[in-house]
C-alpha positions in Angstrom: 2.4 17.8 5.1 3.2 15.1 7.6 0.5 14.5 10.3 1.6 15.2 13.8 1.1 12.4 16.3 -1.6 12.7 18.9 -0.1 13.6 22.3 -1.4 11.7 25.3 -0.5 12.4 28.9 -0.2 9.4 31.1 -0.1 9.7 34.9 0.7 6.9 37.2 0.0 7.3 40.9 0.5 5.1 44.0 -2.8 3.2 43.9 -2.5 -0.6 43.5 -2.7 -1.5 39.8 0.6 -0.3 38.4 0.1 -2.9 35.7 -2.5 -0.7 34.1 0.1 2.1 33.6 2.8 -0.3 32.4 0.5 -2.1 29.9 -1.0 1.2 28.7 2.4 2.5 27.8 3.3 -0.8 26.1 0.1 -0.7 24.0 0.7 3.0 23.1 4.3 2.2 22.1 2.9 0.2 19.2 0.8 3.0 17.9 2.9 5.2 15.7 0.3 8.0 15.7 0.5 8.6 19.4 3.2 10.5 21.4 3.2 9.7 25.1 4.0 12.1 28.0 4.6 10.2 31.2 4.4 11.6 34.8 4.8 9.1 37.7 4.3 10.1 41.4 6.7 9.2 44.1 4.1 6.7 45.5 3.6 5.5 42.0 7.3 4.6 41.8 7.1 2.6 45.0 4.0 0.7 43.8 5.6 0.1 40.4 8.6 -1.5 42.0 6.6 -3.5 44.5 3.9 -4.8 42.1 5.9 -5.0 38.8 9.5 -5.3 40.0 10.2 -2.3 37.7 12.0 0.9 38.3 10.6 4.2 37.1 13.8 4.6 34.9 12.9 1.4 33.1 9.2 2.4 32.7 10.3 5.8 31.2 11.8 3.9 28.2 8.3 3.1 27.2 7.3 6.7 26.9 8.3 9.4 24.4 8.7 12.1 27.1 8.9 11.9 30.8 8.6 14.5 33.5 9.4 14.7 37.2 6.2 14.9 39.2 7.5 18.2 40.8 8.3 19.8 37.4 5.3 22.1 37.5 6.8 24.2 34.8 6.8 21.4 32.2 5.0 21.7 28.9 2.1 19.6 30.0 1.3 22.1 32.7 0.1 24.6 30.1 -3.1 24.8 28.2 -1.1 25.9 25.1 0.4 22.4 25.0 -1.9 20.7 22.5 -2.9 17.2 23.4 -5.7 14.6 23.1 -6.1 14.4 26.8 -4.8 12.5 29.8 -5.2 9.0 31.4 -4.3 8.4 35.0 -3.7 4.7 35.4 -4.0 3.9 38.2 -5.5 6.9 40.0 -5.3 7.0 43.7 -8.0 8.5 45.9 -5.6 11.2 46.9 -5.1 12.2 43.2 -8.8 12.0 42.6 -9.5 14.3 45.5 -6.8 16.8 44.4 -8.3 16.9 40.9 -11.9 17.2 42.2 -10.9 20.2 44.3 -8.5 21.9 41.9 -5.6 21.3 44.2 -2.6 21.4 41.8 0.2 20.4 44.1 2.2 18.3 41.5 2.5 17.9 37.8 -0.1 15.1 37.6 -2.8 17.1 39.3 -1.8 20.3 37.4 -1.8 18.5 34.0 -5.3 17.0 34.8 -6.5 20.4 35.9 -5.3 21.9 32.6 -6.9 19.1 30.6 -10.3 19.8 32.3 -10.0 23.6 31.8 -9.2 23.2 28.1 -12.2 20.8 27.8 -10.1 17.9 26.7 -10.6 14.3 27.7 -9.5 13.2 31.2 -9.9 9.5 32.2 -9.2 8.5 35.8 -8.8 4.8 36.4 -9.6 5.0 40.0 -8.5 2.1 42.2 -10.1 1.7 45.6 -12.6 -0.6 47.2 -14.9 -0.3 49.1 -15.7 3.3 48.3 -16.6 5.8 51.0 -18.8 8.8 50.5 -15.9 11.2 50.0 -14.6 9.0 47.1 -18.1 8.9 45.5 -18.5 12.7 45.9 -15.1 13.3 44.4 -15.9 11.1 41.5 -19.2 13.0 41.0 -17.3 16.3 41.1 -14.8 15.2 38.4 -17.6 13.9 36.3 -19.5 17.2 36.6 -16.3 18.9 35.3 -16.2 16.7 32.3 -13.8 14.0 33.4 -14.5 10.3 33.0 -14.3 7.9 35.9 -13.2 4.5 34.6 -12.6 1.9 37.4 -10.5 -0.8 35.8 -13.1 -3.6 36.1 -12.4 -6.6 33.9 -14.8 -7.8 31.2 -15.4 -11.5 31.2 -17.5 -11.8 28.0 -14.3 -12.0 26.0 -13.1 -15.0 28.1 -9.7 -13.7 29.1 -7.1 -16.4 29.7 -4.6 -14.3 31.7 -4.3 -11.1 33.8 -2.5 -9.4 30.9 -5.5 -10.2 28.6 -7.9 -8.7 31.2 -5.8 -5.6 31.7 -5.3 -5.1 28.0 -9.0 -5.4 27.2 -9.8 -2.8 29.8 -7.1 -0.5 28.5 -8.3 -0.9 24.9 -11.7 0.2 26.0 -10.2 3.2 27.6 -8.2 4.0 24.4 -11.6 3.7 22.5 -12.5 6.9 24.4 -9.6 8.7 22.6 -10.2 6.8 19.2 -6.8 5.2 19.7 -7.6 1.6 20.3 -5.9 -1.0 18.1 -7.8 -3.8 16.4 -7.1 -6.3 19.2 -10.0 -5.1 21.4 -12.8 -7.7 21.9 -16.1 -6.3 20.7 -19.4 -7.6 21.9 -21.4 -9.0 19.0 -24.3 -10.4 20.9 -25.0 -13.8 22.3 -24.2 -16.6 19.8 
């Protein structure tokens, strides 16, 4: 019997940091055992074009399956759709708030809600600074529901030489949470 690939839902919202979603899909494209399901918001499309000079159509080529953000009847909107979980990279404060309050007004927030209710792994790479109390409380609420808040903060112990190296190291650590990281992740081995 051939093993089925692990399905991973990737959401990209309008927060600054579109590079995280792009690089995540590029990393996952090289892992044969992972099948990606991409949802990008309208604001995510704008940020993607502004920050990466890339159209959503081009980005969709990096994913195995793509859905319109308004396609609330898509497979990923159901708990019967077996998957390993979901990463929202980057995650806007609007999306965080919607997830924290169960407000499923689009496919990204519905898929995240389903992942939580099915007790699967949800990782939100929230992008905002400074944080106000509403942001912190929303992060607390999602954490209490079983989600993981993972602000994309770079690690400097691995001495990155480029933005891509910093971004990829962060994403490999996120993929560690799904047991999907490749062998390129820098691992702390103590002070030498």
